[in-house]
RODO-2510 file (C-alpha; in nm, 4 decimals, decimal comma):
residues 316
     n   res          X          Y          Z
     1     m    -0,7072    -1,1708    -1,2435
     2     i    -0,7921    -1,2370    -0,8760
     3     e    -1,1495    -1,3010    -0,7620
     4     v    -1,2470    -1,3704    -0,4013
     5     e    -1,6088    -1,4397    -0,3048
     6     d    -1,7277    -1,4642     0,0567
     7     l    -1,3977    -1,6243     0,1625
     8     q    -1,3795    -1,7627     0,5171
     9     k    -1,1035    -1,9384     0,7062
    10     h    -1,1587    -2,0612     1,0617
    11     y    -0,9030    -2,1963     1,3070
    12     g    -1,1295    -2,3610     1,5629
    13     d    -1,3481    -2,0819     1,7020
    14     v    -1,1250    -1,8098     1,5539
    15     r    -1,2372    -1,6560     1,2241
    16     a    -0,9102    -1,5459     1,0692
    17     v    -1,0892    -1,4468     0,7470
    18     d    -1,4559    -1,3605     0,7822
    19     g    -1,6461    -1,3543     0,4526
    20     i    -1,4326    -1,1187     0,2419
    21     s    -1,4916    -1,0484    -0,1267
    22     f    -1,2833    -0,8481    -0,3740
    23     k    -1,1565    -0,8432    -0,7331
    24     i    -0,8187    -0,7347    -0,8681
    25     r    -0,7943    -0,6487    -1,2366
    26     r    -0,5125    -0,7662    -1,4602
    27     g    -0,2187    -0,5262    -1,4331
    28     e    -0,3190    -0,3700    -1,0981
    29     v    -0,0733    -0,3245    -0,8115
    30     v    -0,2789    -0,3521    -0,4929
    31     g    -0,1609    -0,2941    -0,1374
    32     f    -0,3099    -0,5224     0,1277
    33     l    -0,2940    -0,3611     0,4719
    34     g    -0,4066    -0,4557     0,8188
    35     p    -0,2932    -0,4883     1,1800
    36     n    -0,1219    -0,8055     1,3006
    37     g    -0,3679    -1,0934     1,3056
    38     a    -0,6100    -0,9192     1,0679
    39     g    -0,6101    -1,2047     0,8138
    40     k    -0,3692    -1,0752     0,5456
    41     t    -0,1266    -1,3674     0,5423
    42     t    -0,4074    -1,6230     0,5733
    43     t    -0,5772    -1,4744     0,2664
    44     m    -0,2495    -1,4843     0,0738
    45     k    -0,1922    -1,8466     0,1698
    46     v    -0,5371    -1,9371     0,0401
    47     l    -0,4701    -1,7563    -0,2896
    48     t    -0,1386    -1,9398    -0,3317
    49     t    -0,2981    -2,2802    -0,2461
    50     f    -0,0902    -2,3256     0,0707
    51     i    -0,4045    -2,3690     0,2784
    52     s    -0,7673    -2,4387     0,1915
    53     p    -1,0541    -2,2050     0,2865
    54     t    -1,3291    -2,3084     0,5246
    55     s    -1,5861    -2,1748     0,2782
    56     g    -1,6191    -1,9360    -0,0133
    57     r    -1,4273    -1,9314    -0,3395
    58     a    -1,1043    -1,7843    -0,4731
    59     r    -0,9909    -1,7817    -0,8357
    60     i    -0,6718    -1,6816    -1,0132
    61     d    -0,7331    -1,5972    -1,3803
    62     g    -1,0563    -1,7957    -1,3617
    63     l    -0,8933    -2,1023    -1,2021
    64     d    -1,0288    -2,2241    -0,8684
    65     v    -0,7566    -2,2419    -0,6040
    66     m    -0,9030    -2,5640    -0,4641
    67     d    -1,0104    -2,7539    -0,7739
    68     e    -0,7250    -2,6436    -1,0033
    69     s    -0,4447    -2,5799    -0,7567
    70     l    -0,1577    -2,6991    -0,9780
    71     a    -0,2658    -2,4738    -1,2649
    72     v    -0,2988    -2,1847    -1,0167
    73     r     0,0590    -2,2364    -0,8953
    74     r     0,1862    -2,2080    -1,2513
    75     k     0,0291    -1,8632    -1,2768
    76     v     0,1368    -1,7329    -0,9355
    77     g     0,4701    -1,6187    -0,7962
    78     y     0,4758    -1,6104    -0,4156
    79     l     0,7163    -1,4281    -0,1868
    80     p     0,6297    -1,5220     0,1730
    81     e     0,7358    -1,3073     0,4662
    82     s     1,0072    -1,5596     0,5574
    83     a     1,1391    -1,6578     0,2168
    84     p     1,2484    -2,0240     0,1763
    85     l     1,6167    -1,9710     0,0980
    86     y     1,8986    -2,2207     0,1517
    87     p     2,1951    -2,0339     0,3060
    88     d     2,4553    -2,2958     0,2029
    89     m     2,3618    -2,2869    -0,1671
    90     m     2,5175    -2,0510    -0,4194
    91     v     2,2684    -1,8079    -0,5712
    92     l     2,3021    -1,9550    -0,9208
    93     d     2,2624    -2,3116    -0,7932
    94     y     1,9547    -2,2117    -0,5947
    95     l     1,7863    -2,0429    -0,8910
    96     g     1,8703    -2,3428    -1,1100
    97     f     1,7103    -2,5657    -0,8463
    98     v     1,3956    -2,3513    -0,8459
    99     a     1,3839    -2,3599    -1,2260
   100     e     1,3969    -2,7393    -1,2152
   101     l     1,1150    -2,7490    -0,9585
   102     r     0,9120    -2,5281    -1,1909
   103     g     0,9605    -2,7754    -1,4758
   104     l     1,1898    -2,5481    -1,6773
   105     a     1,4680    -2,7018    -1,8846
   106     g     1,7029    -2,6335    -2,1748
   107     e     1,6890    -2,3062    -2,3639
   108     e     1,3674    -2,1957    -2,1914
   109     a     1,5286    -2,2331    -1,8490
   110     r     1,8402    -2,0399    -1,9574
   111     r     1,6354    -1,7571    -2,1074
   112     k     1,4094    -1,7167    -1,8046
   113     l     1,7032    -1,7456    -1,5669
   114     n     1,8974    -1,4728    -1,7500
   115     d     1,5910    -1,2448    -1,7705
   116     t     1,5223    -1,2844    -1,3980
   117     i     1,8844    -1,2240    -1,2987
   118     e     1,8892    -0,9033    -1,5025
   119     r     1,5509    -0,7822    -1,3766
   120     c     1,6427    -0,8371    -1,0104
   121     a     2,0003    -0,7041    -1,0562
   122     i     2,1697    -0,9989    -0,8853
   123     g     2,4312    -1,0828    -1,1496
   124     e     2,7258    -0,9821    -0,9297
   125     v     2,6312    -1,2241    -0,6488
   126     l     2,5554    -1,5390    -0,8517
   127     g     2,8718    -1,7125    -0,7276
   128     k     2,8163    -1,6293    -0,3592
   129     d     2,6480    -1,8411    -0,0945
   130     i     2,3055    -1,7056    -0,0025
   131     g     2,4033    -1,7024     0,3660
   132     d     2,6837    -1,4535     0,2872
   133     l     2,4553    -1,1993     0,1192
   134     s     2,3195    -0,8787     0,2694
   135     k     1,9507    -0,8684     0,3605
   136     g     1,8826    -0,6589     0,0524
   137     y     2,0385    -0,9133    -0,1827
   138     r     1,8729    -1,2055    -0,0036
   139     r     1,5365    -1,0349    -0,0557
   140     r     1,6237    -0,9831    -0,4231
   141     v     1,7062    -1,3528    -0,4586
   142     a     1,3790    -1,4448    -0,2880
   143     l     1,1944    -1,2170    -0,5291
   144     a     1,3830    -1,3745    -0,8194
   145     q     1,2568    -1,7220    -0,7280
   146     s     0,8994    -1,5923    -0,7378
   147     l     0,9546    -1,4413    -1,0844
   148     l     1,1551    -1,7193    -1,2470
   149     h     0,8654    -1,8952    -1,4201
   150     e     0,7267    -1,5617    -1,5487
   151     p     0,3976    -1,5748    -1,3553
   152     e     0,1076    -1,3513    -1,4488
   153     c     0,0288    -1,2790    -1,0833
   154     l     0,2652    -1,1952    -0,7946
   155     i     0,1696    -1,2211    -0,4270
   156     l     0,4256    -1,0541    -0,2016
   157     d     0,4073    -1,0710     0,1789
   158     e     0,6184    -0,7997     0,3462
   159     p     0,8727    -0,7759     0,0581
   160     t     1,0870    -0,5147     0,2374
   161     e     1,0782    -0,6675     0,5864
   162     g     1,4045    -0,6033     0,7756
   163     l     1,5641    -0,3832     0,5082
   164     d     1,7311    -0,0457     0,5608
   165     p     1,5868     0,2687     0,3927
   166     n     1,8184     0,2463     0,0900
   167     q     1,7342    -0,1210     0,0362
   168     i     1,3606    -0,0448     0,0733
   169     v     1,3825     0,2119    -0,2070
   170     e     1,5673    -0,0379    -0,4294
   171     i     1,3080    -0,3126    -0,3780
   172     r     1,0228    -0,0620    -0,4154
   173     e     1,1535     0,0526    -0,7541
   174     l     1,2006    -0,3088    -0,8587
   175     i     0,8391    -0,3924    -0,7677
   176     k     0,7089    -0,0839    -0,9504
   177     g     0,8976    -0,1950    -1,2614
   178     i     0,7588    -0,5475    -1,2389
   179     g     0,4085    -0,4072    -1,1861
   180     r     0,4016    -0,2590    -1,5355
   181     d     0,3180    -0,5990    -1,6849
   182     k     0,2009    -0,8158    -1,3919
   183     t    -0,0788    -0,8231    -1,1365
   184     i     0,0602    -0,7713    -0,7855
   185     l    -0,0976    -0,8129    -0,4421
   186     l     0,1442    -0,6694    -0,1864
   187     s     0,1203    -0,6808     0,1923
   188     s     0,3264    -0,4408     0,4018
   189     h     0,3290    -0,2625     0,7381
   190     i     0,5203     0,0299     0,5838
   191     l     0,2351     0,2582     0,4768
   192     p     0,4410     0,5163     0,2799
   193     e     0,5826     0,2248     0,0787
   194     v     0,2324     0,1090    -0,0130
   195     q     0,1279     0,4635    -0,0972
   196     a     0,4310     0,5049    -0,3269
   197     t     0,4041     0,1639    -0,4954
   198     c     0,0359     0,0714    -0,5231
   199     s    -0,2433     0,2104    -0,7398
   200     r    -0,5074     0,0786    -0,4988
   201     v    -0,5217    -0,0135    -0,1304
   202     m    -0,7367    -0,2630     0,0612
   203     i    -0,7455    -0,2590     0,4421
   204     i    -0,8509    -0,5651     0,6409
   205     a    -0,9308    -0,5738     1,0134
   206     k    -1,0575    -0,8680     1,2198
   207     g    -1,0964    -1,0744     0,9058
   208     k    -1,3115    -0,8207     0,7164
   209     i    -1,2346    -0,5698     0,4412
   210     v    -1,2968    -0,2284     0,5989
   211     a    -1,1703    -0,0001     0,3193
   212     d    -1,0908    -0,0343    -0,0508
   213     g    -0,9846     0,2261    -0,3073
   214     t    -0,7082     0,4627    -0,4108
   215     s    -0,5226     0,6548    -0,1405
   216     e    -0,7392     0,9598    -0,2084
   217     e    -1,0598     0,7560    -0,2019
   218     l    -0,9581     0,6002     0,1295
   219     r    -0,9119     0,9425     0,2820
   220     q    -1,2696     1,0200     0,1823
   221     q    -1,4032     0,6807     0,2955
   222     g    -1,2335     0,7204     0,6318
   223     g    -1,3867     1,0625     0,6823
   224     a    -1,0526     1,1888     0,8056
   225     e    -1,0288     1,5489     0,9233
   226     a    -0,8676     1,8004     0,6866
   227     r    -0,6431     2,0749     0,8247
   228     l    -0,5674     2,4060     0,6573
   229     y    -0,3194     2,6686     0,7720
   230     l    -0,3872     3,0331     0,6840
   231     k    -0,2077     3,3634     0,7253
   232     i    -0,4112     3,6850     0,7105
   233     d    -0,2908     4,0452     0,7244
   234     l    -0,5014     4,2316     0,9818
   235     g    -0,3236     4,5640     0,9347
   236     s    -0,4121     4,6414     0,5748
   237     n    -0,7882     4,6623     0,6322
   238     g    -0,7958     4,9317     0,8980
   239     s    -0,8666     4,8968     1,2665
   240     s    -1,2028     4,7251     1,2162
   241     l    -1,0414     4,3891     1,1387
   242     s    -0,9565     4,1770     1,4434
   243     i    -0,8528     3,8195     1,5128
   244     e    -1,1952     3,7531     1,6684
   245     t    -1,3765     3,8793     1,3583
   246     v    -1,1740     3,6614     1,1209
   247     r    -1,2012     3,3590     1,3482
   248     a    -1,5807     3,3923     1,3653
   249     s    -1,6047     3,4250     0,9856
   250     l    -1,3986     3,1095     0,9336
   251     a    -1,5987     2,9166     1,1936
   252     s    -1,9246     3,0070     1,0180
   253     l    -1,8260     2,8297     0,6945
   254     p    -1,9991     2,4977     0,6126
   255     m    -1,8088     2,1803     0,7036
   256     v    -1,5660     2,3729     0,9300
   257     k    -1,5444     2,1953     1,2665
   258     k    -1,2969     2,4091     1,4562
   259     v    -1,0782     2,7186     1,4129
   260     l    -0,7597     2,7477     1,6181
   261     d    -0,4848     3,0068     1,6391
   262     s    -0,1682     2,9090     1,4554
   263     e     0,1787     3,0542     1,4163
   264     g     0,1796     3,3968     1,2522
   265     e     0,4582     3,6301     1,1476
   266     s     0,3818     3,9350     1,3602
   267     e     0,1002     4,1081     1,5487
   268     r    -0,0366     4,2165     1,2124
   269     i     0,0081     3,8928     1,0116
   270     v    -0,1706     3,6242     1,2119
   271     g    -0,2163     3,2524     1,1574
   272     f    -0,5190     3,0218     1,1840
   273     e    -0,5611     2,6452     1,1755
   274     v    -0,8934     2,5397     1,0220
   275     r    -1,0175     2,1854     1,0809
   276     a    -1,2869     2,0669     0,8421
   277     d    -1,4645     1,7553     0,7205
   278     g    -1,2139     1,5576     0,5112
   279     k    -1,4815     1,4649     0,2562
   280     y    -1,5226     1,8284     0,1551
   281     d    -1,2618     2,0694     0,0143
   282     v    -1,3236     2,3925     0,2037
   283     r    -1,0458     2,5937     0,0331
   284     r    -1,2762     2,7521    -0,2268
   285     d    -1,5164     2,8703     0,0471
   286     i    -1,2296     3,0227     0,2468
   287     f    -1,0978     3,2072    -0,0578
   288     q    -1,4399     3,3395    -0,1554
   289     m    -1,5132     3,4500     0,2032
   290     a    -1,1796     3,6324     0,2256
   291     a    -1,2388     3,8050    -0,1093
   292     t    -1,5950     3,9068    -0,0200
   293     k    -1,5070     4,0447     0,3241
   294     g    -1,1788     4,1996     0,2136
   295     y    -0,9536     3,9829     0,4305
   296     p    -0,6017     3,9936     0,2825
   297     l    -0,5251     3,6195     0,2567
   298     l    -0,1463     3,5898     0,2296
   299     e    -0,1133     3,2118     0,2557
   300     m    -0,3302     2,8986     0,2557
   301     r    -0,1740     2,5559     0,2971
   302     r    -0,3599     2,2256     0,3154
   303     e    -0,2142     1,9446     0,5234
   304     v    -0,2721     1,6196     0,3373
   305     v    -0,4240     1,3455     0,5509
   306     s    -0,1870     1,0504     0,5560
   307     l    -0,2712     0,6892     0,4827
   308     e    -0,1619     0,6169     0,8406
   309     d    -0,4405     0,8433     0,9729
   310     v    -0,6989     0,6582     0,7645
   311     f    -0,5552     0,3180     0,8625
   312     r    -0,5804     0,3974     1,2323
   313     k    -0,9339     0,5314     1,1962
   314     v    -1,0791     0,2344     1,0044
   315     t    -0,8998    -0,0367     1,2040
   316     a    -0,9586     0,1065     1,5528
***
């Protein structure tokens, strides 16, 4: 649905986008992450025909964004970070205005307007001025304008910007529902939101794609450190078992980088923190070592590496 090949955008000597390439399949919901100034918004503006690239190509459903820009706009719904709303217009008047701009009229316009109002759950505010709405409802109205012409592809730039936690959850669920039958490229600084909403994540830094894959694949690509927390009963194996003995056994396992003391329950039930290579699951080795040596393993908990850890590692 979206194809980008060696895309570049320069502003004077600054390369905002520096030769990126990627493809997004029809029906995917893809998160587009990066620090401020990384090139996210510039890429989105190229895909929505707002600006032209310096070089390279971008296509929406096979249509070139430069050569067939009008046809591309018919297929794309765009929600910019600062949505173009008119505060003095009533919601219904505004959506009717957008429908007219999109070339919708008659029964088709009424059907699409009603479907969009229901999907975005804004029926109770249709008679209110946009300027009188809460941020959550204003964002819903902005999303409605991007959906009104039933586009096949949605490009959303910071869709939950400025919303409170309850409003973020509402918009997130709305986007997940829309994503069942549309292709979505979503930019956000809220990493848990991306992790909860998107099936795939791309990370851009200094104009280049530095990571691409599912959340789990990104953890592996980033080589993030895995942490496991263990509790072992020293008392049930006689006096020969000591903290030093167990620590040395854990440290000898492949891919283990460091073994630290962790919170235990008593002098007998002690805790360890095992840090290992994130690309390798060391849990099986720990279990087999404990079984072979007769270490009573009472608990083993793996701390999942967050998307934030990977983001910081690959964009540093």
